[in-house]
C-alpha positions in Angstrom: -39.1 -73.1 -37.2 -42.4 -71.2 -37.0 -44.3 -71.6 -33.7 -48.0 -71.6 -33.6 -50.5 -71.9 -30.7 -53.0 -74.7 -31.1 -55.9 -73.3 -29.0 -58.8 -70.9 -28.9 -58.5 -69.6 -25.4 -58.3 -65.9 -26.1 -56.7 -64.9 -22.7 -54.1 -67.6 -22.9 -53.3 -66.7 -26.5 -52.8 -63.1 -25.5 -50.5 -64.1 -22.7 -48.4 -66.4 -24.8 -48.1 -63.8 -27.6 -46.8 -61.3 -25.0 -44.1 -63.6 -23.7 -43.2 -66.1 -26.4 -42.1 -65.6 -30.1 -45.4 -66.8 -31.5 -46.1 -66.7 -35.3 -49.9 -67.3 -35.1 -52.7 -69.5 -34.0 -54.2 -72.7 -35.4 -57.8 -73.8 -34.7 -60.1 -76.5 -35.7 -63.8 -77.3 -35.0 -63.1 -79.4 -31.9 -60.9 -76.6 -30.4 -63.5 -74.0 -31.0 -66.3 -76.1 -29.6 -64.5 -76.4 -26.2 -65.3 -72.8 -25.2 -69.1 -72.7 -25.9 -69.0 -69.4 -27.7 -69.9 -68.6 -31.3 -66.9 -69.7 -33.4 -66.9 -66.6 -35.6 -66.8 -64.3 -32.5 -64.0 -66.4 -31.0 -62.0 -66.2 -34.2 -62.5 -62.5 -34.5 -61.3 -62.1 -30.9 -58.2 -64.2 -31.6 -57.5 -62.1 -34.7 -57.7 -58.9 -32.6 -55.3 -60.3 -30.1 -52.7 -61.6 -32.5 -52.8 -58.7 -34.9 -52.9 -58.6 -38.6 -49.4 -59.8 -39.2 -49.6 -63.2 -37.5 -51.3 -66.2 -39.2 -54.7 -67.5 -38.2 -55.7 -71.0 -39.3 -59.4 -71.7 -39.7 -60.8 -75.1 -40.8 -63.7 -75.8 -43.1 -66.5 -78.2 -42.0 -68.2 -79.3 -45.2 -67.6 -82.7 -46.7 -68.2 -82.0 -50.4 -65.6 -80.2 -52.4 -67.9 -77.5 -53.9 -69.2 -76.7 -50.4 -65.6 -76.8 -49.0 -64.6 -74.2 -51.6 -67.6 -72.0 -50.8 -66.8 -72.1 -47.1 -63.1 -71.5 -47.7 -63.8 -68.4 -49.8 -66.2 -67.1 -47.1 -63.5 -67.6 -44.4 -60.9 -65.9 -46.5 -63.2 -62.9 -47.1 -64.2 -62.7 -43.4 -60.7 -62.8 -41.9 -58.8 -61.3 -44.8 -55.0 -61.4 -45.1 -52.8 -63.9 -43.2 -55.7 -66.3 -42.9 -54.9 -69.9 -43.8 -57.7 -72.4 -44.7 -57.4 -75.8 -43.2 -58.8 -78.7 -45.3 -58.6 -82.4 -44.4 -56.8 -84.6 -46.9 -59.6 -86.8 -48.2 -60.6 -87.0 -51.9 -63.2 -84.2 -51.7 -60.7 -82.1 -49.7 -57.9 -82.7 -52.1 -60.0 -81.6 -55.0 -60.9 -78.4 -53.1 -57.3 -77.8 -52.2 -56.2 -77.8 -55.9 -58.9 -75.4 -57.0 -58.5 -73.0 -54.1 -54.7 -73.0 -54.4 -55.0 -71.9 -58.0 -57.2 -69.1 -56.8 -54.4 -67.9 -54.5 -55.7 -69.0 -51.2 -53.2 -70.4 -48.7 -54.2 -73.9 -47.6 -53.1 -76.1 -44.8 -53.7 -79.7 -45.5 -54.8 -81.2 -42.2 -55.7 -84.6 -40.7 -52.5 -86.0 -42.2 -51.5 -89.4 -41.0 -49.4 -90.8 -43.8 -46.6 -89.5 -46.1 -48.7 -90.2 -49.2 -51.4 -87.8 -47.9 -48.6 -85.2 -47.5 -47.3 -85.8 -51.0 -50.7 -85.5 -52.6 -51.6 -82.4 -50.7 -48.3 -80.7 -51.6 -48.7 -81.6 -55.2 -52.3 -80.2 -55.1 -50.8 -76.9 -54.0 -51.2 -76.8 -50.2 -48.9 -74.3 -48.5 -48.8 -76.3 -45.2 -49.0 -80.0 -44.5 -50.1 -80.9 -40.9 -49.2 -84.4 -39.7 -50.7 -85.3 -36.4 -47.6 -86.5 -34.6 -49.0 -87.8 -31.3 -52.1 -89.3 -32.9 -50.0 -91.2 -35.3 -48.0 -92.5 -32.3 -51.2 -93.6 -30.6 -52.0 -95.8 -33.7 -48.7 -97.6 -33.1 -46.7 -95.8 -35.8 -44.0 -93.2 -35.7 -45.4 -89.7 -35.8 -42.0 -88.0 -35.8 -40.9 -90.3 -38.6 -44.0 -89.5 -40.7 -43.3 -85.7 -40.3 -39.7 -86.2 -41.3 -40.6 -88.3 -44.3 -43.0 -85.7 -45.6 -40.3 -83.1 -45.2 -37.9 -85.2 -47.2 -40.6 -85.7 -49.9 -41.1 -82.0 -50.2 -37.4 -81.3 -50.4 -36.6 -84.1 -52.8 -39.4 -83.1 -55.2 -38.8 -79.4 -55.1 -42.2 -78.7 -53.7 -43.1 -75.4 -52.1 -45.2 -76.7 -49.2 -44.0 -76.6 -45.6 -44.5 -79.2 -42.9 -46.6 -77.8 -40.0 -46.4 -80.6 -37.4 -49.2 -80.8 -35.0 -50.6 -82.8 -32.0 -47.6 -82.9 -29.7 -47.4 -84.7 -26.3 -44.3 -83.0 -25.0 -41.4 -80.6 -25.6 -39.0 -83.4 -26.7 -41.1 -84.2 -29.8 -41.0 -80.5 -30.8 -37.3 -80.3 -30.2 -36.6 -83.3 -32.3 -38.4 -81.8 -35.3 -36.8 -78.5 -34.7 -33.4 -80.1 -34.9 -34.4 -81.8 -38.1 -35.4 -78.5 -39.8 -39.2 -78.9 -39.9 -40.7 -75.6 -41.1 -43.3 -75.1 -38.4 -45.1 -76.7 -35.5 -48.3 -76.0 -33.6 -48.7 -77.0 -30.0 -51.1 -76.6 -27.1 -50.4 -73.9 -24.4 -49.4 -76.7 -22.0 -46.7 -77.9 -24.3 -45.5 -74.4 -25.2 -45.2 -73.3 -21.6 -43.4 -76.6 -20.9 -40.5 -75.4 -23.1 -39.2 -73.3 -20.3 -40.2 -75.4 -17.3 -36.9 -76.5 -15.7 -36.2 -76.7 -12.0 -32.5 -76.1 -12.4 -33.1 -72.9 -14.4 -35.5 -71.7 -11.7 -33.0 -72.5 -9.0 -30.2 -70.7 -10.8 -32.3 -67.5 -11.3 -33.4 -67.6 -7.6 -29.7 -68.0 -6.7 -28.7 -65.0 -8.7 -31.4 -62.9 -7.0 -30.3 -64.1 -3.5 -26.6 -63.4 -4.2 -27.4 -60.0 -5.6 -29.5 -59.0 -2.6 -26.4 -59.0 -0.5 -24.9 -56.2 -2.5 -25.4 -52.7 -1.1 -27.7 -50.5 -3.3 -25.0 -47.9 -3.5 -22.8 -50.4 -5.3 -25.3 -51.0 -8.1 -24.5 -48.7 -11.1 
């Protein structure tokens, strides 16, 4: 399963990429707005940190399909290879996805809350389908179940799209989808660093160090 950072904090992204097996970074307008800097400059800084081989996801803002397509082409030109365009799955967005996919752009269908949105986006040619797991849960539905259903739709219909599950609350949600075979997930730095937070592991490592400290240096190697 591919693992992406869902954030725009350049320093945190740099740290996570140094220590974790990260495949790229996903952003959206809300995430970029948190840091009070010019979005294009933040995105350029992120690209510099993650390198040219990792994926960078950038979302369009327009609501009309023609303007979405213009914006998507501009994003693609600005950030070049390994840039994925995020487009919400609404009628205007779906139309743009189909046209842009035919042009060869890689699209991530975002703001996905239902399996039918996932099916339509995959059929239109989206490369990634991003269901909002925790947001779906907050509406009283099953976010994990929606992600799994979209995965099954893709597999059963021989579609080429991949599920990129998003909006996680905790590590357990990510683990459940990992076990199921979901292609990718994107999570906040807090969730990702939580993958390795375990008091028992910390105690074991500290125990090893304490025991080893009793060995004479001349007995090492």
